[in-house]
VEXZA-274296 format. One line per field, with one value per atom (N, C-alpha, C): residue number from 0; chain; z, x, y. Coordinates in pm, 1 decimal, always signed. Example, Ala and Ser with C-alpha at 12.3 -4.5 7.8 and 13.67 -1.06 7.14 Angstrom:
// residues 2
seq <- [0/0/0/1/1/1] .
mol <- [A/A/A/A/A/A] .
zz <- [+780.0/+780.0/+780.0/+708.0/+714.0/+787.0] .
xx <- [+1319.0/+1230.0/+1320.0/+1285.0/+1367.0/+1290.0] .
yy <- [-569.0/-450.0/-330.0/-225.0/-106.0/+3.0] .
//
This chain:
// residues 59
seq <- [0/0/0/1/1/1/2/2/2/3/3/3/4/4/4/5/5/5/6/6/6/7/7/7/8/8/8/9/9/9/10/10/10/11/11/11/12/12/12/13/13/13/14/14/14/15/15/15/16/16/16/17/17/17/18/18/18/19/19/19/20/20/20/21/21/21/22/22/22/23/23/23/24/24/24/25/25/25/26/26/26/27/27/27/28/28/28/29/29/29/30/30/30/31/31/31/32/32/32/33/33/33/34/34/34/35/35/35/36/36/36/37/37/37/38/38/38/39/39/39/40/40/40/41/41/41/42/42/42/43/43/43/44/44/44/45/45/45/46/46/46/47/47/47/48/48/48/49/49/49/50/50/50/51/51/51/52/52/52/53/53/53/54/54/54/55/55/55/56/56/56/57/57/57/58/58/58] .
mol <- [A/A/A/A/A/A/A/A/A/A/A/A/A/A/A/A/A/A/A/A/A/A/A/A/A/A/A/A/A/A/A/A/A/A/A/A/A/A/A/A/A/A/A/A/A/A/A/A/A/A/A/A/A/A/A/A/A/A/A/A/A/A/A/A/A/A/A/A/A/A/A/A/A/A/A/A/A/A/A/A/A/A/A/A/A/A/A/A/A/A/A/A/A/A/A/A/A/A/A/A/A/A/A/A/A/A/A/A/A/A/A/A/A/A/A/A/A/A/A/A/A/A/A/A/A/A/A/A/A/A/A/A/A/A/A/A/A/A/A/A/A/A/A/A/A/A/A/A/A/A/A/A/A/A/A/A/A/A/A/A/A/A/A/A/A/A/A/A/A/A/A/A/A/A/A/A/A] .
zz <- [+2589.3/+2573.7/+2682.1/+2693.6/+2803.8/+2850.2/+2969.5/+3028.2/+2953.7/+2961.3/+2897.8/+2960.4/+3089.5/+3158.5/+3102.7/+3080.7/+3022.9/+2881.7/+2802.3/+2665.2/+2664.2/+2755.7/+2765.5/+2801.0/+2891.4/+2929.7/+2810.7/+2736.0/+2619.0/+2517.7/+2494.0/+2402.7/+2452.0/+2582.7/+2641.0/+2616.9/+2640.6/+2621.1/+2476.7/+2381.6/+2241.0/+2203.7/+2281.6/+2250.5/+2298.2/+2382.0/+2433.0/+2323.0/+2335.3/+2237.1/+2276.5/+2309.5/+2349.2/+2266.4/+2240.3/+2171.7/+2260.6/+2200.6/+2273.4/+2202.9/+2279.7/+2229.1/+2305.3/+2232.5/+2296.0/+2228.3/+2303.9/+2250.2/+2249.4/+2131.5/+2121.5/+2055.3/+2093.6/+2033.2/+1889.4/+1803.6/+1661.0/+1635.1/+1726.2/+1707.6/+1726.6/+1783.7/+1808.0/+1706.9/+1614.4/+1517.3/+1441.8/+1396.4/+1318.7/+1401.2/+1530.3/+1617.4/+1632.5/+1637.8/+1666.7/+1547.3/+1431.0/+1312.2/+1283.3/+1305.2/+1272.8/+1375.5/+1483.2/+1589.5/+1564.0/+1463.8/+1435.4/+1358.7/+1363.2/+1292.4/+1373.4/+1303.2/+1367.0/+1306.4/+1393.3/+1351.2/+1395.9/+1308.4/+1347.4/+1375.3/+1500.3/+1545.0/+1546.6/+1495.9/+1500.7/+1551.8/+1575.3/+1617.1/+1509.2/+1384.6/+1273.6/+1253.5/+1286.1/+1257.1/+1382.0/+1498.6/+1623.3/+1627.2/+1597.5/+1609.1/+1509.9/+1388.8/+1288.1/+1332.2/+1383.4/+1428.9/+1552.1/+1640.9/+1759.5/+1719.0/+1624.3/+1577.0/+1510.9/+1433.8/+1367.7/+1470.4/+1572.7/+1676.8/+1753.3/+1791.6/+1863.3/+1779.4/+1650.9/+1561.7/+1554.7/+1543.4/+1538.2/+1668.5/+1780.7/+1909.3/+1930.3/+1879.7/+1894.0/+1797.7/+1686.1/+1583.0/+1545.1] .
xx <- [-747.9/-604.1/-537.7/-576.7/-529.5/-644.6/-630.2/-741.2/-769.3/-892.4/-931.5/-855.5/-832.4/-757.1/-614.7/-551.4/-417.2/-420.0/-518.0/-531.6/-548.3/-626.8/-645.9/-515.2/-437.9/-309.3/-213.4/-206.5/-119.0/-161.4/-289.3/-339.1/-299.8/-307.6/-268.5/-119.5/-37.1/+107.8/+137.9/+72.7/+96.4/+42.5/-46.9/-100.5/-9.0/+88.1/+180.9/+277.2/+328.6/+423.9/+567.0/+589.2/+720.9/+753.8/+882.0/+919.0/+886.0/+838.4/+805.0/+869.5/+938.7/+988.2/+910.1/+837.0/+749.9/+763.8/+743.1/+738.8/+592.7/+544.7/+405.6/+399.4/+301.0/+281.7/+237.5/+278.1/+245.4/+95.2/+15.0/-130.6/-185.1/-104.4/-147.9/-90.5/-11.2/+52.8/-50.2/-156.6/-255.7/-320.6/-335.3/-397.3/-309.0/-178.0/-86.5/-1.4/-26.1/+54.9/+60.1/-48.8/-53.3/+19.2/+65.4/+130.6/+278.4/+335.7/+477.0/+534.9/+665.2/+734.5/+727.9/+713.4/+712.7/+826.1/+905.6/+1017.1/+990.8/+1015.8/+1012.1/+1155.8/+1183.7/+1320.1/+1345.8/+1462.1/+1506.4/+1650.5/+1701.2/+1842.1/+1934.6/+1894.7/+1980.5/+1983.7/+1874.4/+1870.0/+1867.9/+1883.7/+1873.3/+1965.0/+2090.7/+2186.9/+2155.7/+2119.9/+2085.3/+1963.5/+1862.4/+1742.1/+1773.1/+1854.1/+1893.8/+1961.2/+2054.1/+2123.1/+2026.0/+1931.8/+1831.5/+1747.1/+1703.3/+1620.3/+1699.4/+1820.9/+1904.1/+1926.1/+1952.8/+1974.2/+1849.5/+1732.5/+1607.0/+1579.6/+1609.8/+1586.6/+1681.3/+1800.7/+1898.8/+1871.9/+1809.0/+1805.7/+1689.8] .
yy <- [+2683.1/+2680.7/+2766.3/+2890.5/+2973.3/+3058.7/+3113.4/+3187.6/+3317.8/+3359.8/+3486.4/+3603.5/+3596.3/+3702.3/+3712.2/+3598.7/+3598.5/+3655.1/+3614.0/+3664.5/+3816.1/+3868.5/+4013.6/+4082.8/+4021.5/+4079.0/+4083.1/+3973.8/+3969.1/+4074.7/+4087.6/+4191.4/+4330.2/+4351.9/+4481.2/+4508.0/+4409.5/+4426.5/+4464.6/+4398.8/+4430.9/+4568.6/+4623.4/+4756.2/+4868.8/+4838.8/+4939.8/+4982.6/+5102.3/+5155.6/+5120.1/+4994.8/+4945.9/+4822.8/+4800.4/+4676.4/+4556.1/+4450.6/+4329.2/+4210.9/+4130.1/+4003.0/+3897.5/+3815.4/+3716.7/+3582.1/+3479.4/+3344.2/+3302.9/+3265.6/+3222.9/+3085.6/+3010.0/+2878.2/+2896.3/+2804.7/+2817.4/+2822.1/+2770.1/+2776.1/+2917.3/+3008.6/+3146.2/+3245.5/+3198.5/+3287.6/+3370.4/+3309.0/+3384.0/+3494.4/+3472.8/+3573.3/+3696.9/+3677.0/+3787.8/+3830.2/+3775.2/+3806.4/+3956.6/+4027.4/+4170.4/+4257.0/+4198.1/+4274.7/+4300.1/+4235.9/+4256.6/+4140.5/+4130.2/+4022.4/+3894.0/+3784.9/+3653.9/+3572.1/+3513.8/+3430.3/+3286.9/+3193.6/+3053.1/+3011.5/+2982.4/+2955.9/+2805.2/+2769.5/+2630.3/+2627.9/+2511.1/+2501.2/+2555.4/+2536.8/+2579.4/+2730.4/+2800.9/+2944.5/+3032.6/+2971.5/+3046.6/+3168.1/+3151.0/+3261.5/+3372.7/+3337.1/+3437.9/+3519.7/+3454.1/+3524.5/+3608.7/+3556.2/+3633.6/+3763.1/+3756.3/+3876.3/+3973.7/+3923.6/+4008.1/+4081.7/+4010.6/+4072.3/+4177.3/+4146.7/+4244.5/+4368.7/+4351.8/+4465.4/+4552.5/+4490.3/+4566.6/+4640.5/+4579.5/+4645.3/+4763.6/+4753.3/+4860.8/+4975.2/+4944.3/+5043.1/+5113.4] .
//
């Protein structure tokens, strides 16, 4: 699906003590579920999720 080098990089990014906003394919959700909150974005809920993420990053 993706290279091992890329997977290692993504794992490294999630190990940092910084907020991360990432887009992941739904097939990878189980792999990264423990790294933080996961939102399923649709056209109907985009704005609500955007506001939630901004609030969390600010606060």
